[in-house]
C-alpha angles and dihedrals in degrees: 000000000000091000088056091050093048092048091050090051090049090052092048090054091049092050091048093050091050093051088046088057093049085052091051088051091051094244095122132024127248088253091054089049091051089050091053094048091048090050093050091047089052095042093128092051098051127083119233088254093051093049091046089051095050096043103027094073090070088068083094087076090064090053091048091052092047094243115153115263 
């Protein structure tokens, strides 16, 4: 069980770093970054729908970059 927890924490850190990079590049605001970090910190408290709502809106970045949807 500890391995699962540690892996989850590593993934959270990777996500946070990726969103920090988006903020550095001016792709998201500081407020959006704070919302992402809050959502990831509360991952166990959010439903799948709530998480999809909070993080799903960043799909626009894929479209802006020309990535396939």
